[in-house]
C-alpha positions, 0 to 999 in steps of 0.5 A: 407299663412304665409305671408298673415296671417302677413297682416291680412288674417285670413281664408284660403279655399285652394283647392288643387290637384297633389302634393299639395294633397299628404300626406307629404304637406296635413298633414302641410297644415292640421295643420295651424290654419285658413286653410280649405283644399279641396280635388279634390275628386270624391265627390267634382267633383259630388257636383260640377257638380249640380252647377247652373253654368252649366245651365247659359251662362256667363261661357259657352264659357269656357266649355268643352275646355283643358287646361288653359280653363278647369282650369278657369271653375275650379277656378270658380267653387271652388270660388262659393263654397269658397263664402259659406264657407266665409260666414258660417265662418262669413268673410267680404271680399274674394278674389282668388289668385293662388300660385304664387301671393301675396297681396301687400297692399301698401298705407295702414297704417301699410302695412295691407291688414285688414286696407286697407279693413277697409277703403273701403266705406260701398257702394262698393261691390268690390275692384280691385287690379291692378297686378304688374308682376315680372321682374326676373333678373336671370335664376337661381331663386329658390325661387321667394318670397324672391329672387324677388324685381323688378316688372313691373307696371300696366297700371292702376298705370302709366301715359299714357304717360309713358306707351305708350312712353316707351311701346317698350322698356318695351315689349322687343319684347314679345307679350304684356307688360306683359307676362300674364294677366294684368286685376288684381284681385278683392276682394269682399264684402261677401253679398247675391247673390254673385257669381264668374265672372271668376277667376278675378272678382266677380259678383251679380245675382241680381245687378251690384256691385259697384266697386272701383280700388285701387290707390296703393294697387296690386297683385304681380304676380310672373309669369315664375319667374323659369326657370322650370315654362316653363316645368311644364305648359307644362306637365300640357297641352296635347296639340299639339305644334302647333300655331293652337292647343295652341289657344284651350288651352291657352288664352294668346299669351305668354303662347302659345309661352312658351308652343311651345317652351317648346314642341319643343326646347332643353333644351339649346334652352329653356334656351336661350329663357328664357332669351331673353323673361323673364329674365331682363339682361340689367341693363342700360334698367332696370335703365332707366325703374326704373327712368320713374317708369315702374319698381319699387322695392317692399321689404316688402313681401320679408322681411316679408317672410325672417323674418318668415322663420328666426323666425322659423315659417315655420320649426315649423309648419312643425315639428309640423304637425301630422304624419298621417292625419285624414279623420275627420279632421276639416281643411280638406274635405277629402273624403274616395274616393280619385278618382277624375273625369276628369272636361269635364265630369262635367256638362254633362247630357245625351244630347251631348255636342254640344246640351247642349252648343246649350241649353246654348247659347239659354237660355236667361233667364239665361244670365248673364254678361260674365266671365271676362277672364285673359285679356292683358294689352293695346297694341299698334298696328302701331300708334294707341293705342288698350286697351284690 
């Protein structure tokens, strides 16, 4: 957050649960100016159960499914609430980021996100930040934001001849060019009828948004940056580690493979798999891809975060946080009832799940452009180019 404050972000809506909602973390988050913490309480679940999204079709293909699908729905519901809060706070733009992502306003004067967005033409409703994916050079990363400087560039920021010409060497035997998603994240201008369109895009109930894509700015995605990410993702999902069952739980091929390995392999086998598929240990290949522009070095976030740490910002906010949390805190939505409803129960009426799904499919009047899921970058199938 402090990194994003440094590049011009003024307001944060943090939807937290699990460890991030623990008292020791919450007291720090709530003490930071400009931060609004929203807890996944029963009250929140009941409020989101009344969302109009459940009666529309654009997100319906993700309903009542486990793991990543459930997370995708939860993120969309959170984004819908954040739009209202952003409007009430007088914000101009809104963007959804995960905790393993940083905005990289390359191309803007003074490395400023606010400057970057101020220069966007007034008739533009949405801007796309193509994502760059972290390319870790060690299997012992502890703090990704200050230890990782090498990233793989997005297809949208490369010449096609370079991308496809170096595709095999860039993927290193993995299912796709990126380990996870490749369709970036979007920022939307706050306006009437705005709605989420999945975690990666926004839409409008009354029009097709006018969008542009940044040619230099990006989202830095620190995916699988730590070896422990393998097991932490596994522990959040109760699916069976079989090729068929993981398709119910994960949208992307690498996530499926990683889940199976983390669920069935020994610690030694997991480390070996992680080094082979995630860690960039071949310095000769790294240098070749850096020269070709596939890989790039980006030091700005690392320098900013390290400078903030050395200035004592992080330690002082922890030290100054209150010893106890107030239920009436203006920076918190914490409710007295802290029990959370399972997401699969949200949106269900007296109808059965199957009946609800049929009703959604037949509700032509409520049909909108389908939600944009996390998508892999363009791939190659033998001699044919296939764009995702």
